[in-house]
N, C-alpha and C positions, 0 to 999 in steps of 0.2 A: 539509429536509422534501423538497427537490426537488434531486437531485444527477445529475451526467452518468454515463452508463453507460461510464465511461473510469477509467483507471489503476486504483488500489486502493479507488475510493469504493464499487462495489458492495459490497465486503466489510465497510466500515465502516458503510454506511447499513443493510445488511440489510433487513428487513422495515419498518423505520421510515420508510420515504420511497417518494417516488417516482424512478424512475430513468429519465430521459429517453434518446433514442438520440443517436448521433452523427453526423455529416455521412458519407458514404461516402466522399468524396474525401480522401484523406490531407493532412496539412501535415507540411512537411518544415522542421526547424528547421535554423539555419545550423551547428549541431554536429552534423547527420547523425541526430537523432531522427524517427520517424516516428509522428506524432500525428494524431487524429482530433477536430476541433473538434466541441463540442457543438451539436447542431442548434437554430438559432434558433426554428424552428418549432415543435419538441417541447417546447422549453423554455417557449414563451409559452402553449402549450396546457396544458401541465401547472399552470402559474400559474394560468390563468383558472380550470381546473377545482378546484384548491384554495380558489381566491377564493369560487368559486360555490356550493360544497360545504360547508356549516357543519359537518356530521356527519362528513365525510372529514378536514377541518382539524381538529377535535378528537381525531379519532382518531390522526392522524398526530403531532398534538404530544405526545399519550400516549406512543404507542409511541416516539417520538424521545427522550422523557426517560428512559424505561426503557431503551433502547438506550445512552444516554450515561451510564448508571449503570454497564455493563459496562465502561467504560474508564476504569480508574483507574491512578495510577502504580505502586501495589502489584502489581495484576495484569499491567502492562508488563513491571516488573521480574522477576516471577516466571516468565512466558514467555521473557524473553530468558536468564534463568538456565538454564532448562530447555534451551532451544536451544543455548546455548553448552557446556553438559555434554554433552549429545548429540555435538555436533561434535568435542569433546575426545576423548570415548570413541571415536569412530569413525575420529579420527585415530591415536589411539594403538594401535588393532588392525589398521591397514593395515601390511603387511609394509615397505614402502618407509619407512617411518618409521623402521625400525631401522637403515637406511642410514644413514653419514656421508656428508653434503652439504657441499662447500666450493665457494663460487663462486670465488674465486682462490687460488692457489699462496701461499704465504707468502712475502713479498719483505723484502729489506734494506731500511730506511728510511736514505737518505745521511746522514751526520753525526748518526746515532745512537750 
């Protein structure tokens, strides 16, 4: 019901939840990723709002269940197949696809 306005969560949640802001200060991981942590204050306020407002809670619960029904393995497979077909078609139509690409020249293997 409550999610951070971070990464792909807004796309997943859609209108079925409350999206909370992230802290403006970036967080740097040891791998070099730049992230923004979820604002603890915003998360607390959203939780209090849902806790106090029964009609909001019921509405979010219903919309959340409806949204969850949109995510099925069958649907995910269909979207993946469409994306792969589109990528393959685009790749075949590119001019450089028809050029021969060789990483290394053929070499003799000693003792073969």
